[in-house]
C-alpha positions as CSV (number, residue, x, y, z in Angstrom):
1,M,0.2,0.1,0.1
2,T,1.4,3.2,-1.1
3,A,1.9,5.7,1.6
4,V,0.0,9.2,1.4
5,E,1.9,12.1,1.7
6,P,0.5,14.9,4.3
7,T,-0.8,17.8,2.5
8,P,1.5,20.7,3.1
9,A,0.0,23.4,5.9
10,V,1.0,26.4,3.2
11,A,1.5,26.8,-0.3
12,D,4.8,26.3,-2.0
13,D,6.6,29.0,-3.9
14,V,5.1,28.4,-7.2
15,Q,1.6,28.1,-5.8
16,I,2.2,31.8,-4.2
17,V,3.3,33.2,-7.6
18,R,0.7,32.0,-9.3
19,R,-1.9,33.3,-6.9
20,V,-0.1,36.7,-6.8
21,L,0.3,37.2,-10.5
22,A,-3.5,36.3,-11.0
23,H,-4.4,38.9,-8.4
24,I,-2.2,41.5,-10.1
25,D,-3.7,40.6,-13.5
26,A,-7.6,40.6,-11.9
27,G,-6.9,44.0,-9.5
28,T,-8.3,41.7,-6.7
29,T,-6.8,40.0,-3.5
30,D,-7.8,37.0,-1.2
31,E,-11.1,37.6,0.3
32,G,-13.0,35.8,3.3
33,E,-15.5,36.7,5.8
34,A,-16.2,40.1,7.0
35,W,-15.6,40.4,11.0
36,R,-17.0,43.2,13.6
37,E,-15.5,42.9,17.0
38,P,-17.3,44.8,19.3
39,V,-15.2,47.9,20.8
40,E,-16.3,46.5,24.5
41,N,-14.0,43.7,23.8
42,Y,-10.9,45.9,23.3
43,V,-11.7,48.4,26.4
44,D,-13.6,46.0,29.2
45,P,-11.2,45.1,32.0
46,G,-13.1,41.9,32.9
47,R,-12.9,40.7,29.0
48,F,-9.1,41.5,29.5
49,A,-8.8,39.3,32.6
50,D,-10.3,36.3,30.7
51,E,-8.2,36.9,27.7
52,L,-4.9,36.9,30.2
53,R,-6.2,33.8,32.0
54,L,-7.2,32.1,29.0
55,L,-3.3,32.8,27.5
56,R,-1.6,31.5,30.5
57,S,-3.6,28.4,29.9
58,L,-2.3,27.7,26.7
59,P,1.1,27.0,25.0
60,S,2.7,30.0,23.1
61,V,6.2,30.8,21.6
62,F,8.5,32.3,24.2
63,I,11.8,33.1,22.5
64,P,13.3,32.3,19.1
65,S,16.3,29.6,19.3
66,A,18.9,32.0,18.0
67,T,18.6,34.2,21.3
68,I,20.6,31.5,23.3
69,P,22.8,29.3,20.6
70,N,25.4,28.3,23.1
71,P,25.9,26.8,26.5
72,G,25.7,29.1,29.2
73,D,23.4,31.6,27.2
74,H,20.5,32.8,28.9
75,V,17.7,35.4,28.5
76,E,14.5,36.4,30.5
77,R,11.2,37.7,29.3
78,A,7.6,38.3,31.2
79,C,5.5,36.0,29.6
80,F,1.8,36.9,30.2
81,G,2.7,38.5,33.2
82,T,5.0,35.6,34.6
83,P,8.8,36.3,34.7
84,L,10.6,33.4,32.7
85,C,14.1,32.9,31.8
86,A,15.4,30.3,28.9
87,V,19.2,28.6,29.5
88,R,20.9,26.6,27.2
89,G,22.7,24.1,29.2
90,S,26.0,22.0,29.1
91,D,24.0,19.5,27.0
92,R,23.1,22.1,24.7
93,R,19.3,21.9,26.0
94,A,17.2,24.7,26.2
95,R,15.2,25.0,29.5
96,V,13.0,27.4,30.5
97,F,12.4,28.5,34.3
98,R,10.4,30.6,36.5
99,N,12.8,33.6,36.8
100,A,12.9,33.7,40.7
101,C,15.7,32.6,43.2
102,R,14.3,29.7,45.4
103,H,15.8,31.9,48.5
104,R,13.7,35.0,48.8
105,G,12.5,35.3,45.0
106,M,15.0,37.6,43.5
107,A,15.1,37.7,39.7
108,L,17.7,35.6,39.0
109,V,18.3,36.5,35.1
110,E,18.2,39.9,34.2
111,G,18.5,41.0,30.8
112,A,20.9,38.8,28.4
113,G,23.9,37.0,28.9
114,C,26.3,33.9,29.2
115,S,27.9,32.4,32.3
116,H,29.0,29.0,33.9
117,A,26.3,29.4,36.2
118,L,23.2,31.5,37.3
119,V,24.2,33.3,40.8
120,C,21.7,35.5,42.6
121,R,23.0,38.9,43.3
122,Y,21.2,39.3,46.5
123,H,22.6,36.7,48.5
124,G,24.9,34.4,46.1
125,W,22.7,31.2,45.8
126,T,24.2,29.5,42.7
127,Y,22.4,27.2,40.4
128,R,23.5,25.0,37.4
129,L,22.5,25.5,33.9
130,D,20.1,22.7,34.3
131,G,18.2,24.6,37.2
132,S,19.7,22.4,40.0
133,L,20.7,24.1,43.1
134,A,24.9,23.7,43.3
135,H,25.7,26.3,46.3
136,V,24.2,28.3,49.0
137,P,26.9,30.3,51.2
138,H,26.6,29.8,54.6
139,A,24.1,26.6,54.2
140,N,24.2,25.8,58.0
141,A,22.1,28.5,58.6
142,F,19.3,26.8,56.6
143,P,18.7,23.5,58.8
144,D,15.6,22.1,56.8
145,L,17.1,23.0,53.5
146,N,17.2,19.9,51.2
147,M,19.0,21.4,48.0
148,S,18.1,18.7,45.6
149,T,14.5,19.8,45.7
150,R,15.3,23.7,45.7
151,G,16.3,24.0,41.9
152,L,14.9,26.5,39.9
153,V,11.1,25.5,38.8
154,E,11.3,24.6,35.4
155,V,8.1,25.0,33.0
156,T,7.5,22.7,30.3
157,S,9.0,23.6,26.9
158,I,10.1,22.3,23.4
159,E,12.3,23.3,21.0
160,A,11.7,23.1,17.4
161,D,12.3,24.7,14.3
162,G,14.0,27.6,15.3
163,L,11.7,28.5,17.8
164,I,11.2,27.4,22.2
165,V,7.9,27.1,22.9
166,I,6.6,26.8,26.5
167,G,3.6,25.0,27.8
168,A,0.6,26.7,29.8
169,L,1.6,28.7,32.8
170,E,-1.5,27.9,34.9
171,P,-0.3,25.0,36.9
172,D,-3.8,23.1,36.7
173,A,-4.7,24.1,32.9
174,T,-3.5,20.3,32.0
175,Q,-6.2,19.0,34.1
176,S,-9.1,21.3,32.6
177,S,-11.4,20.9,29.6
178,L,-8.9,23.4,27.8
179,R,-6.3,20.1,27.8
180,T,-7.2,19.2,24.0
181,C,-7.0,22.7,23.0
182,A,-3.7,23.0,24.8
183,Q,-2.2,20.0,23.0
184,D,-3.6,21.2,19.7
185,T,-1.9,24.8,20.4
186,M,1.3,23.0,21.1
187,T,1.2,20.9,18.0
188,A,0.9,23.6,15.8
189,L,3.7,25.7,17.2
190,T,6.4,22.8,17.4
191,D,5.5,21.8,13.5
192,G,7.3,24.4,12.0
193,S,6.9,23.2,8.2
194,P,5.5,26.2,7.5
195,W,8.4,28.4,8.4
196,R,11.3,26.3,9.2
197,S,12.8,27.2,5.6
198,K,12.5,30.7,6.1
199,L,13.6,31.0,10.0
200,L,16.4,28.1,10.4
201,P,18.9,30.0,7.9
202,A,18.6,33.2,10.1
203,E,20.5,31.5,12.8
204,R,22.3,34.7,14.4
205,L,20.8,37.2,16.5
206,V,21.5,40.6,15.4
207,G,19.6,42.7,17.8
208,S,16.7,42.9,20.3
209,E,14.6,45.6,21.9
210,S,11.8,45.5,24.3
211,V,9.5,48.5,24.8
212,I,5.9,49.0,26.6
213,R,3.4,50.7,24.0
214,T,-0.1,52.2,25.3
215,I,-1.9,49.8,23.1
216,N,-4.1,47.1,23.6
217,W,-2.4,43.9,22.6
218,K,-5.1,42.9,19.8
219,V,-4.9,46.3,18.2
220,L,-0.8,45.4,17.9
221,V,-1.4,42.2,16.6
222,E,-4.0,43.3,14.0
223,Q,-1.5,45.4,12.8
224,F,0.2,42.8,11.2
225,L,-2.4,41.1,9.5
226,E,-3.7,42.9,6.6
227,G,-2.2,44.9,3.5
228,Y,-5.1,47.1,3.0
229,H,-3.3,50.0,4.7
230,I,-0.3,49.7,2.5
231,R,-0.8,52.9,0.5
232,S,-2.2,54.9,3.1
233,T,-0.1,54.1,5.8
234,H,3.3,53.2,4.0
235,R,3.2,55.9,1.0
236,D,6.9,56.5,1.5
237,T,8.0,53.2,2.6
238,F,6.7,50.2,1.4
239,Y,4.2,51.2,-1.0
240,P,6.6,51.9,-3.5
241,L,8.1,48.4,-3.0
242,Q,4.8,46.5,-2.5
243,Y,1.3,46.4,-3.8
244,D,-1.7,47.9,-1.9
245,D,-4.4,45.8,-0.7
246,L,-3.0,42.6,-2.3
247,N,-2.4,39.6,-0.1
248,V,-2.6,35.7,-0.2
249,V,-3.9,34.6,3.0
250,E,-3.6,30.8,4.5
251,I,-4.9,29.4,7.5
252,F,-3.3,26.8,9.2
253,G,-4.7,25.3,12.7
254,P,-5.0,28.2,14.5
255,N,-1.9,30.1,12.8
256,S,-2.0,32.0,9.9
257,R,0.1,33.0,7.0
258,I,-0.2,36.5,5.0
259,T,1.8,36.9,1.7
260,F,2.9,40.5,0.7
261,P,4.1,40.6,-2.6
262,Y,7.1,42.8,-3.6
263,R,6.8,44.8,-7.4
264,N,9.8,42.9,-8.3
265,I,7.8,39.6,-8.5
266,E,6.2,40.6,-12.1
267,R,9.7,39.7,-13.4
268,L,9.2,36.3,-12.8
269,R,6.4,36.1,-15.7
270,N,8.4,35.5,-18.6
271,R,10.6,32.7,-16.3
272,P,9.9,29.2,-16.6
273,E,7.9,28.1,-13.5
274,S,10.9,25.8,-12.2
275,L,12.9,28.9,-11.7
276,W,10.2,30.6,-9.7
277,T,11.0,31.6,-6.0
278,T,9.4,33.8,-3.3
279,E,13.0,34.7,-2.6
280,R,13.3,38.4,-2.2
281,R,10.0,38.9,-3.8
282,V,7.6,38.5,-0.8
283,T,7.3,39.1,2.6
284,F,5.5,36.2,4.8
285,V,4.0,37.1,7.7
286,Y,3.1,34.4,10.2
287,Q,1.2,34.9,13.2
288,L,1.4,32.3,15.7
289,F,-1.6,32.1,17.5
290,P,-1.9,33.9,20.0
291,N,0.6,36.6,20.2
292,V,3.7,36.0,17.9
293,M,4.4,37.2,14.4
294,L,7.4,36.3,12.6
295,A,8.0,38.3,9.5
296,T,10.6,37.4,6.7
297,F,12.6,39.8,4.9
298,P,15.8,39.3,2.4
299,D,18.4,37.6,4.8
300,Q,16.8,38.2,7.9
301,V,13.7,37.5,9.9
302,I,11.9,39.7,12.7
303,V,10.1,38.1,15.4
304,V,7.9,40.2,17.1
305,V,6.2,39.2,20.7
306,V,3.3,41.2,22.1
307,D,2.8,40.7,25.8
308,P,-0.5,42.1,27.3
309,I,0.1,44.1,30.6
310,D,-3.2,45.6,31.1
311,V,-6.4,46.6,29.0
312,G,-4.7,49.4,27.4
313,A,-0.7,48.6,27.8
314,S,1.5,45.7,25.9
315,R,5.1,45.0,26.0
316,V,6.5,44.8,22.6
317,T,9.7,42.6,22.6
318,T,11.4,42.5,18.9
319,Y,14.1,39.9,17.8
320,I,16.1,40.5,14.7
321,L,17.8,37.6,13.3
322,A,20.0,37.2,10.4
323,T,21.8,34.8,8.0
324,P,25.4,34.5,9.2
325,E,26.7,36.4,6.0
326,A,24.1,39.1,6.4
327,A,24.9,39.6,9.9
328,D,28.7,39.7,9.3
329,T,28.0,42.2,6.5
330,T,25.9,44.3,8.9
331,L,28.6,44.3,11.6
332,I,31.2,45.2,8.9
333,A,29.0,48.2,7.5
334,V,28.7,49.8,10.8
335,G,29.2,53.5,10.4
336,Q,28.7,52.8,6.6
337,H,26.3,52.8,4.1
338,S,25.0,49.4,3.2
339,D,22.1,48.3,1.3
340,A,21.6,46.0,4.8
341,M,21.8,49.2,6.9
342,A,19.2,50.8,4.5
343,A,16.9,48.1,4.7
344,G,17.1,48.3,8.5
345,T,16.0,51.7,8.3
346,L,13.2,51.3,6.0
347,L,11.8,48.7,8.2
348,K,12.5,50.8,11.2
349,R,10.1,53.6,9.7
350,G,7.5,51.1,8.8
351,A,7.5,49.5,12.3
352,L,6.9,53.4,13.5
353,E,4.1,54.2,10.9
354,D,2.1,51.1,11.9
355,N,2.6,52.1,15.6
356,E,1.6,55.3,15.0
357,M,-1.8,54.1,13.5
358,S,-2.2,51.8,16.3
359,A,-1.9,54.1,18.7
360,G,-4.5,56.0,16.9
361,V,-6.9,53.3,17.0
362,Q,-6.1,52.7,20.7
363,R,-7.3,56.5,21.5
364,G,-10.3,56.1,19.1
365,L,-11.7,53.2,20.9
366,R,-12.6,55.4,23.6
367,A,-14.1,58.2,21.7
368,G,-17.4,56.5,21.9
369,A,-18.2,56.7,17.8
370,N,-18.3,53.1,17.3
371,A,-19.9,49.7,18.9
372,F,-17.7,47.8,16.9
373,V,-14.3,47.8,15.0
374,E,-15.1,46.9,11.4
375,F,-12.8,44.3,9.2
376,G,-13.5,44.0,5.8
377,R,-13.3,40.5,3.6
378,H,-9.9,41.7,2.9
379,E,-8.6,41.9,6.3
380,S,-10.2,38.0,7.1
381,A,-6.7,37.0,8.9
382,I,-8.0,39.4,11.8
383,G,-11.2,37.6,11.5
384,H,-9.8,34.6,12.1
385,F,-7.6,35.6,15.0
386,H,-10.6,37.6,16.9
387,S,-13.1,34.1,15.8
388,L,-10.5,31.7,17.1
389,L,-9.8,33.8,20.2
390,N,-13.7,34.1,21.2
391,Q,-14.3,30.4,20.4
392,R,-11.4,29.6,23.0
393,L,-12.9,32.1,25.4
394,A,-16.3,30.3,25.4
395,L,-14.6,27.2,25.7
396,A,-12.7,28.6,29.0
397,E,-16.1,29.9,30.5
398,R,-18.0,26.7,30.1
399,E,-15.0,24.8,31.5
400,L,-15.5,27.2,34.8
401,A,-19.3,26.6,34.8
402,D,-19.0,22.5,33.8
403,P,-15.6,21.3,34.6
404,N,-16.5,17.8,32.5
405,S,-17.1,19.9,29.4
406,P,-15.0,18.5,26.2
407,G,-12.1,20.6,24.8
408,C,-11.7,21.8,21.5
409,S,-11.7,19.5,18.8
410,P,-9.7,19.4,15.3
411,S,-13.3,20.1,13.8
412,A,-14.3,22.8,16.2
413,S,-10.9,24.6,15.4
414,A,-11.5,24.3,11.6
415,R,-14.8,25.9,12.2
416,S,-13.4,28.7,13.7
417,S,-10.9,29.3,11.1
418,A,-13.6,29.3,8.4
419,G,-15.1,32.1,10.0
């Protein structure tokens, strides 16, 4: 019996080019269902609390693997309000821990670094790279201390296809009716076949930043998921290079991929399909549900993590990854003009424009002009995001009312994706 090859989660290069060229010729774009999201869902503290509780009950992307490439490398980030740190062990395994010393709770890892052990700056308690407690100064002062049980508290994590993904942060989440939903989410985040070939070559971290924006987390996610705004928002940055309101939208499980084609894609028209490639001709934006965007650019990938803080504030952490060749070129070109530096400036200008629009949306949500936010058929990836979030919030609410209620099934996820 001949084995059946699994259907790829996303289209290949030739299929994408065909779809893009067809849209150019017809003056069209991918369309889906329109969506109306109540303004109340952005501004209600009770709704935000429900969202945060849900997000803490599901797996999520923590960091790109490239942030801790070598043994001893470590980095920290607060994820959905929980301080965490990731450490690359001597065995090269990446582990994620709750970022607190087991003595007085001092944050153990601050920023990024590399060391042979993790030492608390407060009293010197020292932990091996695998999280076990190695040394306590004046240990005789703690007669009941069992060092073998006082290592760092590990969070379930899986490293796959260039990403480190953590499990649920709520300790009882695996006992709830969200268990199946959490398992589906973990599978979708650790099967990197849709983005593997794009992310893995960008194995060098060349920059990162973390900033707090006074913008609801969903508004920040939305800005990545449509090209309807290219001409009006990015008139002098992206619009000269890209098309306005022309996207290919693909849904795979809870995640989505939006293709933003460059104008130079038309050069492929007179070439054999066997030579067609999307390299340097499109930007792919992967939205990895719920809060991570992975955007591809020539020789680099930008990973953006949006962490909700409260109903009107979010922390945005951005990791810039590059191929080794591009990373070396960028370092050599510091202080000089180069294509790599110009591209970096362009992306920064584009990001500033997007954030300006999101800040304006955040202000407008309080104006009392609208009962809902309108998303058209050309913004269907945003509708998918909200539909899935609403579905899972409803599941969590049912779970509170009836702990024996069933978890989400693949068919339920598919129905949500279609909406």
